[in-house]
C-alpha positions in Angstrom: 22.7 3.8 -40.4 22.3 6.2 -37.5 19.2 7.7 -39.1 17.7 4.2 -39.5 18.4 3.3 -35.9 16.7 6.5 -34.7 13.7 5.8 -37.0 13.3 2.3 -35.5 13.6 3.6 -32.0 11.0 6.3 -32.6 8.6 3.7 -34.0 9.1 1.4 -31.0 8.4 4.3 -28.6 5.4 5.4 -30.5 3.9 1.9 -30.4 4.6 1.7 -26.7 2.9 5.0 -26.1 -0.1 3.9 -28.0 -0.4 0.7 -25.9 0.2 2.7 -22.7 -2.6 5.2 -23.5 -5.1 2.3 -23.9 -3.8 0.6 -20.8 -4.1 3.8 -18.8 -7.7 4.2 -19.8 -8.4 0.6 -18.8 -6.7 1.0 -15.4 -8.5 4.3 -14.6 -11.8 2.8 -15.6 -11.2 0.0 -13.1 -10.7 2.6 -10.4 -7.2 1.7 -9.2 -4.2 3.9 -8.9 -1.1 2.6 -10.8 2.3 3.5 -9.5 5.6 2.9 -11.4 8.7 2.8 -9.1 12.0 3.5 -10.9 15.5 3.7 -9.5 19.0 2.3 -10.0 19.8 -1.1 -8.5 20.2 -1.2 -4.7 18.1 1.7 -3.6 15.9 -0.4 -1.4 13.0 -0.3 -3.8 11.8 -3.8 -3.0 12.2 -3.3 0.8 10.1 -0.1 0.6 7.5 -1.7 -1.5 7.3 -4.8 0.7 6.6 -2.6 3.7 4.1 -0.5 1.7 2.2 -3.5 0.5 2.0 -5.0 4.0 0.8 -1.7 5.6 -1.8 -1.0 2.9 -3.2 -4.6 3.3 -3.4 -4.1 7.1 -5.3 -0.8 6.5 -7.9 -2.7 4.4 -6.7 -1.8 0.9 -6.5 -4.3 -1.9 -3.1 -4.1 -3.7 -1.1 -6.0 -6.3 2.4 -5.8 -7.7 4.3 -6.5 -10.9 8.0 -6.9 -10.6 10.5 -6.4 -13.4 13.9 -7.9 -13.4 16.4 -9.1 -16.1 16.4 -12.6 -14.5 15.2 -14.5 -11.3 12.0 -14.1 -9.3 13.8 -13.2 -6.0 12.1 -9.8 -5.6 8.6 -11.2 -6.5 9.0 -13.8 -3.8 10.0 -11.2 -1.2 6.9 -9.1 -2.1 4.6 -12.0 -2.0 5.5 -12.4 1.6 3.4 -9.2 2.2 0.3 -11.4 1.4 -0.8 -9.7 -1.8 -0.9 -10.9 -5.5 2.5 -10.5 -7.2 3.7 -11.4 -10.6 7.3 -11.5 -11.9 8.2 -10.1 -15.3 11.6 -11.2 -16.6 12.8 -9.0 -19.4 15.6 -11.5 -20.4 18.2 -8.8 -20.8 16.2 -5.7 -21.6 16.8 -2.9 -19.2 13.2 -1.7 -18.9 9.6 -2.7 -18.8 7.2 -1.9 -21.7 3.5 -1.3 -21.7 2.7 -4.5 -23.5 4.5 -6.5 -20.8 2.2 -4.9 -18.2 -0.9 -5.5 -20.2 0.0 -9.1 -20.8 0.6 -9.8 -17.1 -2.7 -8.3 -16.1 -4.8 -10.5 -18.4 -6.0 -12.9 -15.7 -6.3 -10.5 -12.8 -9.6 -8.8 -11.9 -8.0 -5.3 -11.8 -11.3 -3.8 -10.6 -10.8 -5.6 -7.3 -7.6 -3.6 -6.6 -7.2 -0.2 -5.0 -3.5 0.1 -5.9 -1.2 -1.5 -8.6 2.5 -1.1 -8.1 5.0 -1.7 -10.8 8.6 -2.3 -9.7 10.6 -1.4 -12.7 14.0 -2.8 -13.7 16.8 -1.2 -11.8 18.0 1.3 -14.3 18.0 5.1 -14.5 18.3 5.5 -18.3 15.9 3.2 -20.3 12.8 3.4 -18.1 12.6 7.2 -18.5 11.4 6.7 -22.1 8.8 4.1 -21.5 5.3 5.0 -20.4 3.7 2.0 -18.7 0.2 3.4 -18.4 0.8 4.5 -14.8 -0.7 7.6 -13.1 2.3 8.1 -10.8 5.9 7.7 -11.6 8.1 7.6 -8.4 11.8 7.9 -8.6 13.9 6.6 -5.7 17.4 7.9 -4.7 19.3 6.1 -1.9 21.5 8.0 0.5 24.2 5.5 -0.4 24.3 6.8 -4.0 25.3 10.4 -3.2 23.7 13.7 -3.8 24.5 14.3 -7.5 22.6 11.4 -9.1 19.7 13.7 -10.2 22.2 15.8 -12.1 23.8 12.8 -13.8 20.5 11.2 -14.8 18.1 14.2 -15.2 15.7 12.5 -17.6 14.4 10.0 -15.1 13.9 12.6 -12.4 12.3 15.1 -14.8 9.8 12.5 -15.8 8.8 11.6 -12.3 5.9 12.9 -10.2 7.4 12.2 -6.8 11.0 11.6 -5.6 11.7 9.4 -2.6 15.1 9.5 -0.8 15.5 6.0 0.7 17.6 4.5 3.5 17.5 7.8 5.4 18.5 6.0 8.5 22.0 5.7 7.0 22.3 9.3 6.0 24.7 10.3 8.8 26.9 7.3 8.3 27.1 8.0 4.6 27.7 11.7 5.2 24.7 12.4 2.9 23.7 16.0 2.5 19.9 16.0 2.3 19.7 19.7 1.5 22.1 19.4 -1.4 20.3 16.3 -2.8 16.9 18.0 -2.6 18.3 21.1 -4.4 19.7 18.8 -7.1 16.3 17.1 -7.6 14.6 20.5 -7.7 17.1 21.7 -10.2 16.0 19.1 -12.8 12.3 18.8 -11.7 11.1 22.1 -10.1 8.2 21.7 -7.7 8.4 17.9 -7.4 7.3 16.4 -4.1 10.3 15.0 -2.2 9.9 12.4 0.6 12.4 10.7 2.8 11.9 7.1 4.0 13.5 4.2 5.7 12.0 0.8 5.1 14.0 -0.5 8.1 12.9 2.0 10.7 9.6 3.1 9.2 10.7 6.7 9.1 8.7 8.7 6.5 6.1 5.9 5.9 3.2 8.0 7.1 4.0 10.7 4.6 4.6 8.2 1.8 1.3 6.5 2.5 -0.5 9.8 2.8 0.9 10.7 -0.6 -0.6 7.6 -2.1 -3.9 8.1 -0.4 -4.1 11.7 -1.7 -3.5 10.6 -5.3 -5.9 7.7 -4.9 -8.7 10.0 -3.8 -7.9 13.2 -5.7 -6.8 11.3 -8.9 -3.9 13.0 -10.5 -4.3 14.3 -14.1 -3.3 11.5 -16.5 -0.1 12.0 -18.4 -0.7 10.8 -21.9 2.9 11.2 -23.1 6.1 11.6 -21.2 
């Protein structure tokens, strides 16, 4: 039975990767940068994205967002307040988004009109690491409230990411969070990864984060066809 389960899982992932490759080519041809945000629940992913969307819109960029959750459209409504197109994807119990879900929800959008497409993945540090969504950048978030050892406990999601963001940095002192240790742990599982620190509440680190996006938008990172 175990061999059969593994065979089915491998088939599902192979199909997802095939769809993701086609989707990536489509998104790149449209000229937009696609960013997949992954984290555990409660890292402040929605708050950071809301501030990011609002700032990019004020700077004259055209952005859109897809939001994954098991249920509810709470986060989508929060992001829509930034004044950009947003769609909710409810997974109905699945702990991750899949490439087909992304493709389906883009069907009636003129993707060529966007500069950036953000995908807010389901809050989970396990399942999303295996699913390519056709993105060019995978961003993993770690909150200071989670502790410094999360990268060591969940190495796959950090190892598959292109950039790591430590969020809620304004709470670091109150949480007795050791930034140096956390950064070393991230580096241990993903050597050379860019590490940023941000606070959606105070705006700390937003200039560096937006600069990172602009760099990848204009320089275009090399597509990752399989993760």
